[in-house]
C-alpha positions as CSV (number, residue, x, y, z in Angstrom):
1,M,0.2,0.1,-0.1
2,G,2.6,2.3,1.0
3,Y,3.0,5.4,3.3
4,L,-0.4,6.5,5.2
5,S,-0.3,9.9,7.2
6,C,-2.7,11.7,9.3
7,Q,-2.3,15.4,8.6
8,T,-3.9,18.8,9.5
9,P,-5.4,19.8,6.1
10,G,-5.2,23.5,5.2
11,H,-6.6,26.1,2.7
12,N,-5.2,25.1,-0.7
13,D,-6.9,21.3,-0.2
14,I,-10.4,22.7,0.4
15,A,-11.0,21.2,-3.4
16,A,-9.5,17.2,-2.5
17,L,-11.8,17.7,1.2
18,V,-14.9,18.3,-0.7
19,A,-14.6,15.6,-3.6
20,L,-13.7,13.1,-0.7
21,D,-16.8,14.2,1.5
22,Q,-19.0,14.0,-2.1
23,R,-17.4,10.3,-1.8
24,A,-17.7,9.9,1.5
25,L,-21.0,11.5,3.3
26,G,-22.7,12.2,-0.1
27,G,-22.0,16.4,0.3
28,L,-22.4,16.5,4.0
29,W,-20.4,20.0,4.4
30,S,-19.1,22.8,1.5
31,A,-16.1,24.2,0.8
32,E,-17.0,26.9,2.9
33,G,-17.9,25.1,5.7
34,Y,-14.1,23.7,5.4
35,A,-13.1,26.4,5.2
36,R,-14.3,27.6,8.8
37,E,-12.9,24.1,10.1
38,I,-9.7,25.0,9.1
39,D,-9.6,28.6,10.1
40,S,-11.4,27.5,14.0
41,P,-8.8,27.0,17.1
42,N,-11.7,25.3,18.1
43,S,-11.8,22.8,15.6
44,C,-9.5,19.8,15.1
45,L,-10.0,18.1,11.3
46,L,-7.9,15.7,10.0
47,V,-6.9,13.7,6.9
48,L,-5.4,10.5,5.7
49,V,-3.3,10.7,3.1
50,Q,-1.9,7.7,1.0
51,G,1.0,7.6,-0.8
52,F,4.3,5.4,-2.1
53,P,8.6,6.5,-1.2
54,G,9.6,8.8,-3.0
55,R,13.1,10.9,-3.8
56,E,12.7,12.1,0.0
57,G,11.5,8.7,1.4
58,H,7.9,10.4,1.9
59,P,4.5,9.5,0.0
60,D,5.4,11.4,-4.1
61,G,8.6,12.8,-2.7
62,Q,7.3,15.6,-0.8
63,S,7.9,16.0,2.8
64,L,4.8,16.1,4.9
65,Q,6.1,17.9,7.8
66,H,4.5,21.6,7.5
67,S,7.0,24.2,7.6
68,Q,6.9,26.9,10.2
69,G,5.2,29.3,8.5
70,A,2.9,26.9,7.1
71,A,1.8,25.5,10.2
72,A,1.0,29.4,11.2
73,D,-1.0,30.0,8.3
74,P,-3.1,28.1,7.3
75,S,-3.6,29.3,3.4
76,K,0.5,28.1,3.0
77,R,-0.3,24.5,4.5
78,S,-0.9,21.9,1.1
79,M,-0.6,18.1,0.8
80,V,0.0,15.4,-1.3
81,D,-2.0,14.6,-4.5
82,P,-5.7,15.3,-3.9
83,D,-6.4,11.9,-5.0
84,Q,-4.5,10.3,-2.0
85,T,-6.5,12.0,0.5
86,I,-8.9,8.7,1.8
87,G,-9.9,9.9,5.4
88,L,-11.1,12.9,7.4
89,G,-12.2,13.5,11.1
90,C,-13.1,16.2,12.5
91,Y,-14.0,17.1,16.0
92,W,-14.9,20.8,17.9
93,A,-13.4,21.6,21.4
94,I,-16.5,23.1,23.2
95,L,-15.0,24.0,26.9
96,D,-13.8,20.5,28.2
97,E,-15.8,18.4,25.3
98,A,-14.4,17.2,22.0
99,H,-17.7,17.0,19.9
100,I,-16.6,14.5,16.9
101,T,-18.8,15.8,13.8
102,V,-17.2,14.0,10.9
103,L,-15.4,10.7,10.9
104,A,-15.0,9.3,6.9
105,V,-13.3,6.9,4.7
106,D,-13.7,7.0,1.3
107,P,-15.9,3.8,-0.2
108,R,-13.2,2.4,-1.6
109,Y,-10.6,1.6,1.4
110,Q,-13.5,0.9,4.0
111,R,-13.3,-2.5,6.2
112,R,-9.6,-1.8,6.6
113,G,-9.5,-0.2,10.0
114,L,-8.6,3.1,8.2
115,G,-11.7,4.6,10.4
116,K,-9.7,4.0,13.9
117,W,-6.9,5.6,13.0
118,L,-8.4,8.6,12.4
119,L,-10.5,7.8,15.5
120,V,-7.7,7.3,17.6
121,N,-5.6,10.3,16.4
122,L,-8.7,12.5,17.2
123,L,-8.8,11.4,20.7
124,I,-5.1,11.6,20.8
125,D,-5.1,15.5,20.0
126,A,-8.2,15.5,22.1
127,G,-5.7,14.5,25.3
128,E,-3.2,16.7,24.0
129,R,-6.0,20.1,24.8
130,A,-6.9,18.7,27.9
131,L,-10.3,18.2,27.0
132,T,-11.8,15.6,29.3
133,R,-15.4,14.1,27.3
134,A,-16.1,13.2,23.9
135,T,-19.3,13.0,22.2
136,L,-20.4,12.7,18.9
137,E,-24.1,11.3,17.6
138,V,-24.4,7.8,15.3
139,R,-27.5,6.4,13.6
140,P,-28.8,3.5,15.4
141,S,-28.4,1.3,12.2
142,N,-25.1,2.1,11.8
143,S,-23.8,-1.2,13.4
144,R,-20.1,-1.1,12.3
145,A,-19.7,2.5,13.5
146,L,-21.2,1.4,17.0
147,A,-19.0,-1.2,17.7
148,L,-16.0,0.8,16.5
149,Y,-17.0,3.6,19.1
150,E,-18.2,1.0,22.1
151,S,-14.4,-0.5,21.5
152,F,-12.9,3.0,23.1
153,G,-15.6,3.1,26.1
154,F,-18.1,5.3,24.6
155,E,-21.9,4.7,25.7
156,T,-25.1,5.6,24.4
157,L,-26.8,7.7,27.0
158,G,-29.1,9.7,25.0
159,R,-31.1,10.0,21.9
160,R,-32.5,12.6,19.2
161,R,-35.5,11.9,17.5
162,R,-35.7,12.1,13.5
163,Y,-32.2,13.5,13.9
164,Y,-31.7,12.5,10.5
165,T,-32.9,14.5,7.0
166,D,-34.3,10.7,6.1
167,G,-35.8,10.6,9.6
168,E,-33.9,8.4,11.7
169,D,-33.1,9.0,15.4
170,A,-29.6,9.3,16.4
171,L,-27.8,7.9,18.9
172,I,-25.5,10.2,21.8
173,L,-22.9,8.7,22.3
174,W,-20.2,9.5,25.5
175,Q,-17.0,8.7,26.7
176,N,-16.5,10.3,29.8
177,S,-12.7,9.5,31.1
178,L,-10.8,10.4,28.7
179,K,-8.0,11.9,31.0
180,T,-7.9,9.1,33.0
181,P,-5.1,6.6,33.2
182,E,-7.3,3.3,32.5
183,F,-9.1,5.1,29.2
184,R,-4.9,6.6,28.2
185,D,-4.1,3.0,28.4
186,R,-6.7,1.5,26.5
187,L,-6.2,4.5,24.1
188,G,-2.5,3.1,23.6
189,Q,-4.3,-0.5,23.1
190,Q,-6.3,0.6,20.4
191,R,-3.1,2.7,18.6
192,R,-0.7,-0.9,18.7
193,A,-4.0,-2.6,17.5
194,A,-4.2,-0.3,14.7
195,I,-0.6,0.2,13.3
196,R,-1.2,-3.9,13.5
197,R,-3.7,-4.4,10.9
198,L,-2.9,-1.4,9.2
199,G,0.7,-2.8,8.6
200,R,-0.9,-6.6,7.4
201,Q,-2.0,-5.0,4.5
202,G,0.7,-2.9,3.6
203,W,0.3,0.4,5.0
204,Q,4.0,2.4,6.6
205,I,2.7,4.6,9.4
206,S,4.7,8.3,8.9
207,D,4.1,10.6,11.5
């Protein structure tokens, strides 16, 4: 498979984000919506990028680390070939809470553990921000997503009636122990398990 990197996108990547959104989510967010997420200090937006070793040992020969100027200025950040953007995740930091708003993988790459890898990275970021809880909405019919979240200790603590446009309810899931040693141990175990699974498929994780 080649390299797999979890990156923070910039404005130059919005077209790639919208294209992936169309493939994976049916057009949930617009270009303007992604621009707001990139600019917001309270939003954590991450993307998965695949590639193959290039001249510098990174996907397509490009460095995966942002320069100081690019990291400070979202308009200057850019990633590799947009066609290699295969997953995205986002949460909003609200007080002590990480509200996960998006977790999506390109349909061509689903059921390979990429959603778990995205969730691991989102929760690591939430911990670095000293957030104590995480929450999200999910369809009751989405059994695979429910199993994923439950494996990280999320519990169903509520329901939003007719939340989705097709009238389906949403389950409200919470994980209220992000700062505990027990959760940090669980997250570490999930991270190692995800890396092993991705490695068996030929992915090499690039930090």
